[in-house]
C-alpha positions as CSV (number, residue, x, y, z in Angstrom):
1,X,-14.8,1.5,-3.1
2,X,-16.1,4.1,-0.6
3,X,-17.6,7.2,-2.0
4,X,-14.7,9.4,-0.8
5,X,-12.2,7.1,-2.6
6,X,-14.3,7.4,-5.8
7,X,-14.4,11.1,-5.5
8,X,-10.6,11.3,-5.1
9,X,-10.1,9.0,-8.0
10,X,-12.3,11.1,-10.2
11,X,-10.3,14.2,-9.2
12,X,-7.0,12.4,-9.7
13,X,-8.0,11.4,-13.2
14,X,-8.5,15.1,-14.1
15,X,-4.8,15.8,-13.2
16,X,-2.1,16.1,-15.9
17,X,-0.3,12.8,-16.6
18,X,2.9,13.9,-14.8
19,X,0.9,14.7,-11.6
20,X,-1.0,11.4,-11.9
21,X,2.3,9.6,-12.1
22,X,3.6,11.4,-9.1
23,X,0.5,10.5,-7.2
24,X,0.7,6.8,-8.1
25,X,4.4,6.8,-7.0
26,X,3.4,8.3,-3.7
27,X,0.6,5.9,-3.1
28,X,2.7,2.8,-4.0
29,X,5.5,4.1,-1.7
30,X,3.0,4.4,1.1
31,X,2.1,0.7,0.7
32,X,5.7,-0.4,0.7
33,X,6.4,0.6,4.3
34,X,7.8,-1.9,6.9
35,X,5.2,-3.3,9.2
36,X,6.8,-4.6,12.4
37,X,3.6,-6.4,13.5
38,X,3.4,-8.3,10.2
39,X,7.1,-9.0,10.2
40,X,6.8,-10.5,13.8
41,X,3.9,-12.7,12.7
42,X,5.9,-14.1,9.7
43,X,8.9,-14.7,12.0
44,X,6.7,-16.6,14.4
45,X,5.2,-18.7,11.5
46,X,8.7,-19.4,10.1
47,X,10.0,-20.5,13.5
48,X,7.0,-22.8,14.0
49,X,7.4,-24.4,10.6
50,X,11.2,-24.7,11.1
51,X,10.7,-26.8,14.3
52,X,8.2,-29.2,12.6
């Protein structure tokens, strides 16, 4: 983990529990975004496997 991430984690752990929960929710939501490039790769893979 980069130093900046460690510093952010340390600061986050000092937040009240409701603020930490909101932070976690925001981080998880940011990871759950559509990725058109990744979707296109999976579609191509599925098409290749379907034709085998």
